[in-house]
C-alpha positions in Angstrom: -179.9 40.8 -60.6 -180.6 42.1 -64.4 -181.6 45.8 -65.0 -180.3 47.8 -68.1 -179.9 51.5 -67.9 -182.0 54.0 -70.7 -181.3 56.8 -72.5 -183.7 59.5 -74.3 -184.4 63.0 -75.6 -187.9 64.4 -74.0 -188.9 67.9 -76.2 -191.2 69.8 -77.4 -194.0 71.7 -74.9 -194.5 70.4 -71.5 -197.8 68.9 -72.2 -195.5 67.1 -75.5 -192.8 66.1 -72.6 -196.1 64.3 -70.6 -197.4 62.7 -73.4 -193.7 61.3 -74.6 -193.3 60.1 -70.9 -196.4 58.3 -70.6 -195.4 56.7 -74.1 -192.3 55.6 -72.4 -193.6 53.7 -69.6 -195.8 52.1 -71.9 -192.8 50.5 -73.4 -191.6 49.9 -69.6 -194.1 48.3 -67.7 -192.6 47.8 -64.6 -192.2 51.4 -64.5 -196.0 51.6 -63.9 -195.9 50.7 -60.3 -192.8 53.3 -59.4 -195.2 55.7 -61.3 -198.9 55.2 -59.8 -200.3 54.3 -56.3 -203.7 51.9 -56.3 -205.2 54.9 -54.2 -205.3 58.2 -54.5 -204.2 61.0 -52.1 -206.7 63.2 -49.8 -208.0 65.6 -52.2 -206.6 69.1 -49.5 -203.3 67.6 -49.5 -203.0 66.9 -53.3 -203.6 70.7 -54.1 -201.3 71.6 -51.6 -198.6 69.9 -53.2 -199.7 71.2 -56.4 -199.4 74.8 -55.3 -195.8 74.2 -53.8 -194.6 72.4 -57.0 -196.3 75.0 -59.4 -195.4 78.1 -57.2 -191.5 77.1 -58.4 -192.2 75.6 -62.3 -195.6 75.3 -63.4 -194.8 73.7 -66.2 -193.9 70.5 -64.5 -197.6 70.4 -63.5 -198.7 70.7 -66.9 -196.3 67.9 -67.7 -198.0 65.8 -65.1 -201.5 65.9 -66.0 -200.6 65.1 -69.6 -198.2 62.2 -68.4 -201.5 61.1 -66.4 -204.5 62.2 -69.2 -202.8 59.7 -71.7 -202.5 57.0 -69.4 -205.9 57.5 -68.3 -205.1 57.9 -64.9 -205.5 60.1 -61.7 -202.7 62.9 -60.9 -204.1 62.0 -57.4 -202.1 58.5 -57.7 -198.9 59.8 -58.6 -196.1 59.0 -56.5 -193.7 61.3 -57.4 -196.4 64.1 -56.0 -197.1 62.3 -52.8 -193.3 61.1 -51.6 -191.9 63.6 -50.2 -188.1 62.5 -50.4 -186.2 59.0 -51.3 -183.2 59.2 -51.1 -179.8 57.6 -51.3 -176.3 57.9 -50.9 -174.0 59.9 -53.0 -171.0 61.1 -52.9 -170.2 64.4 -54.6 -167.4 67.3 -55.5 -166.9 70.1 -57.5 -163.4 71.7 -58.4 -163.0 75.1 -59.6 -160.4 76.2 -62.5 -157.0 76.8 -59.6 -157.1 73.5 -59.1 -157.2 71.4 -62.8 -155.1 71.0 -64.8 -157.3 72.8 -68.0 -157.6 75.3 -65.9 -161.6 74.4 -66.6 -164.6 73.3 -63.7 -164.9 69.6 -62.8 -167.5 68.2 -60.8 -167.7 64.9 -59.9 -170.8 62.5 -58.2 -171.9 58.6 -57.8 -174.9 58.0 -57.2 -176.1 54.9 -54.8 -179.6 53.1 -54.2 -181.1 50.1 -55.6 -181.2 49.4 -59.4 -184.9 48.5 -58.5 -186.2 51.4 -57.1 -184.4 54.1 -59.7 -185.2 55.4 -63.4 -181.6 54.4 -64.5 -182.8 57.1 -67.4 -180.3 59.5 -68.9 -182.3 62.2 -70.3 -181.7 65.2 -72.5 -184.3 67.6 -72.2 -185.5 70.6 -74.3 -188.7 71.7 -73.7 -189.8 74.8 -74.7 -189.3 77.9 -72.3 -186.8 76.2 -70.1 -183.1 75.6 -70.4 -182.3 72.3 -72.2 -180.2 70.1 -69.7 -179.1 66.7 -69.5 -179.1 63.8 -66.1 -180.6 61.3 -64.8 -184.6 61.4 -64.0 -186.3 60.6 -60.8 -190.0 59.3 -60.9 -189.6 59.9 -64.5 -190.4 63.6 -63.9 -188.5 64.7 -60.9 -184.0 65.2 -62.1 -181.4 63.1 -59.2 -178.4 65.9 -60.9 -177.7 67.2 -64.1 -176.1 70.2 -66.7 -177.7 72.7 -68.3 -177.3 74.4 -71.7 -175.6 77.7 -69.8 -173.0 75.5 -68.3 -174.9 75.3 -64.4 -174.4 71.9 -62.8 -176.6 70.5 -60.0 -175.8 67.6 -58.1 -177.2 66.0 -54.0 -176.8 63.7 -51.5 -179.2 62.6 -48.6 -178.0 64.4 -45.5 -178.4 62.0 -42.4 -181.0 59.4 -42.4 -183.1 59.9 -46.0 -186.6 61.7 -45.5 -189.9 60.1 -46.2 -193.7 58.5 -45.6 -192.1 55.2 -46.5 -191.5 53.2 -43.1 -188.0 53.4 -41.8 -187.1 56.4 -42.7 -186.8 59.6 -40.8 -190.5 61.6 -40.7 -190.1 64.8 -42.3 -190.4 67.5 -40.1 -190.9 70.4 -42.5 -193.5 71.2 -45.7 -191.6 71.9 -49.1 -190.8 70.3 -52.1 -188.6 66.6 -52.8 -184.8 67.1 -53.7 -185.9 66.4 -57.2 -188.4 69.2 -57.6 -185.7 71.4 -56.7 -182.5 69.8 -58.7 -184.7 70.0 -61.5 -186.6 73.6 -60.9 -182.7 74.9 -60.7 -181.9 73.3 -63.9 -184.7 75.0 -66.2 -184.8 78.0 -64.3 -181.5 79.1 -63.5 -177.7 80.1 -65.7 -175.7 81.1 -62.3 -174.9 80.3 -58.8 -176.2 83.4 -57.9 -179.5 83.2 -59.5 -179.8 78.9 -57.8 -178.7 80.3 -54.2 -181.7 83.4 -54.5 -184.2 80.8 -55.4 -182.9 78.2 -52.9 -183.1 80.7 -50.1 -186.7 81.1 -51.6 -188.1 77.7 -51.8 -190.0 75.4 -48.8 -187.4 72.3 -48.9 -188.8 69.0 -46.9 -185.9 67.0 -48.2 -182.7 66.4 -46.2 -179.9 67.1 -48.6 -176.4 68.5 -49.6 -176.5 70.4 -52.9 -173.3 71.6 -54.4 -174.2 73.9 -57.7 -171.4 75.2 -60.0 -170.9 77.6 -63.1 -168.9 78.7 -65.4 -168.3 82.0 -63.7 -165.6 80.0 -61.2 -168.1 79.7 -58.6 -169.9 76.9 -56.1 -172.3 76.7 -53.8 -172.9 74.0 -50.8 -176.3 74.3 -50.1 -177.4 72.0 -47.0 -180.9 71.8 -45.7 -182.3 69.6 -42.5 -185.7 69.5 -40.8 -186.4 72.5 -43.0 -183.6 74.8 -41.6 -181.1 76.1 -44.2 -177.3 76.3 -44.3 -175.0 77.5 -47.2 -171.0 78.4 -48.5 -170.5 79.5 -51.7 -166.8 80.2 -53.0 -164.9 81.6 -56.0 -162.1 80.5 -57.6 -160.0 83.3 -55.5 -161.2 81.2 -52.7 -158.7 80.1 -50.4 -160.4 76.5 -50.7 -161.4 76.1 -54.4 -163.7 72.8 -54.4 -166.0 71.9 -52.1 -167.1 68.6 -51.2 -170.0 66.4 -49.4 -171.2 63.2 -48.8 -174.5 62.2 -46.7 -173.5 63.6 -43.3 -173.9 67.3 -41.8 -171.2 69.5 -42.8 -172.2 73.0 -40.8 -172.2 73.4 -37.6 -175.5 75.2 -36.9 -177.4 72.2 -38.2 -175.4 69.8 -35.7 -178.3 69.8 -33.7 -180.3 68.7 -36.1 -178.7 65.5 -36.4 -178.2 62.2 -34.3 -174.4 61.1 -35.7 -172.8 60.6 -38.6 -172.3 57.3 -40.9 -168.7 56.0 -40.5 -169.0 55.4 -44.7 -170.2 59.0 -45.6 -167.0 60.5 -43.7 -164.8 58.0 -45.0 -165.9 58.9 -48.9 -166.0 62.8 -47.8 -162.4 61.7 -46.4 -161.3 60.4 -49.6 -162.4 63.3 -51.7 -160.8 65.7 -49.7 -157.9 64.2 -49.8 -157.7 63.3 -53.1 -157.5 67.2 -54.6 -155.3 67.8 -51.5 -152.7 65.5 -52.7 -153.2 66.0 -56.6 -150.8 69.0 -58.4 -153.9 69.3 -60.5 -156.7 67.5 -61.2 -157.6 65.5 -64.7 -160.8 64.5 -65.3 -158.7 61.0 -65.7 -157.8 60.8 -62.7 -161.6 62.0 -61.0 -162.4 58.8 -63.3 -160.1 56.6 -61.7 -160.8 57.1 -58.3 -164.7 56.7 -58.9 -163.7 53.1 -60.5 -161.8 51.8 -56.7 -163.6 50.0 -54.5 -164.7 51.7 -51.5 -163.0 52.1 -48.7 -160.1 52.7 -51.1 -162.2 54.3 -53.7 -165.9 55.6 -54.5 -167.5 52.2 -55.9 -170.0 50.2 -54.1 -171.7 47.3 -54.7 -173.9 46.8 -51.5 -177.1 46.5 -53.5 -179.1 44.7 -51.4 -178.8 46.6 -48.9 -179.5 49.9 -50.6 -176.2 51.0 -51.4 -174.5 50.2 -54.4 -173.0 52.1 -57.3 -176.2 53.2 -59.9 -173.9 55.5 -62.0 -170.9 57.9 -61.5 -170.6 61.1 -63.8 -167.9 63.6 -64.5 -169.1 66.9 -65.8 -166.6 69.7 -67.4 -168.9 72.6 -67.3 -166.9 74.8 -70.1 -167.1 72.0 -72.3 -170.7 71.4 -71.8 -169.7 67.6 -71.8 -170.8 64.8 -69.2 -168.9 61.7 -68.6 -171.3 58.9 -67.5 -171.3 55.3 -66.9 -174.0 53.6 -66.2 -173.7 51.5 -63.2 -170.2 51.0 -61.3 -167.3 51.9 -63.2 -165.5 48.5 -61.8 -167.1 47.0 -64.1 -169.1 49.1 -67.1 -167.7 51.6 -69.2 -168.1 55.5 -69.6 -169.3 57.6 -72.6 -169.2 61.1 -73.3 -172.3 63.2 -74.0 -173.1 66.6 -74.6 -175.5 68.7 -72.7 -178.6 68.4 -74.6 -177.7 66.2 -77.8 -180.0 64.2 -79.1 -180.2 61.1 -76.9 -181.6 57.6 -78.9 -184.1 55.9 -77.3 -182.2 53.2 -76.2 -181.7 50.2 -73.5 -178.0 50.4 -72.3 -176.2 46.8 -70.9 -175.5 47.0 -67.2 -173.1 44.9 -65.2 -173.9 44.2 -61.6 -171.9 42.9 -59.2 -173.3 41.9 -55.2 -171.6 42.0 -52.6 -172.1 42.7 -48.3 -171.0 45.7 -46.8 -168.0 45.2 -44.1 -169.2 45.1 -40.0 -168.3 48.9 -39.5 -170.0 50.6 -43.1 -173.0 51.3 -41.2 -171.9 52.5 -37.6 -172.1 55.9 -37.0 -169.6 57.9 -35.2 
């Protein structure tokens, strides 16, 4: 398997950002098929999606239009607007200051999927009228995770069977925004967990996901959606539990009736992260990175790419320092690098080493 990662900086106005995204696609032809369908979506559906997205992030619509105009394509062919959600397996956790050696807030996140269906692109986004942020893109315009200039950090994972319009995915049971649109909107418009919580309560969300939001005020939020239903838990550093963990199964009792079971591998990864923080006298960034670079079932790294469950990246966010430790690909075979939020990233390719393995027999079993 050969596929490199990318880094880029997106700045200027939303219109200028759209042109820059189009020029990036011109340089990476395989992304053309990721961004566009041959057919156009229905007129009424297209306008409904634009209205929903525009209510919470009007700037992205300007970016999408400029992107299509530069490439001379119809916005009605955009995959970004059509696909309700296409999520993957992930593990993430937040550790508030009382649990860490430096008395700062850390967020760890691994993202598992197939490299041919992901941008593999780390972006620093600095658009006029929006908070600067750094994270990986989905479908170019969405964000998979990230941290903004105010130290607000957002990560997500699929909750239960991923929702989508593609064959094999759980059909959407609610009208709403994609996970990647939710993450980007939070990064560009919110400074604190409280602001993010209010916005999440108001947003219509179609994705079934576990979302972790953390800020520099020693607060964190676990927000879960399932078939349009919502549940959440907020914590502060003085709470009984100063950490939150999420993988790919339902964590709130009120949402259990809407799911058909829990994957054993998701429960195992949740247990790994929970045991990790409970067994540490104090959590350090190096210890967190070590957990991410040990193979499942002892750690979080997995290599089942042909089964759409291989580690595409690992990140550790240090909120107070506005610093992100990033590994392209699985940390078992690739190195870590450090980036500052909002810093200029060169337009460059990042070599990634991939190792293919087969999942153990019970990996996909439910309990």
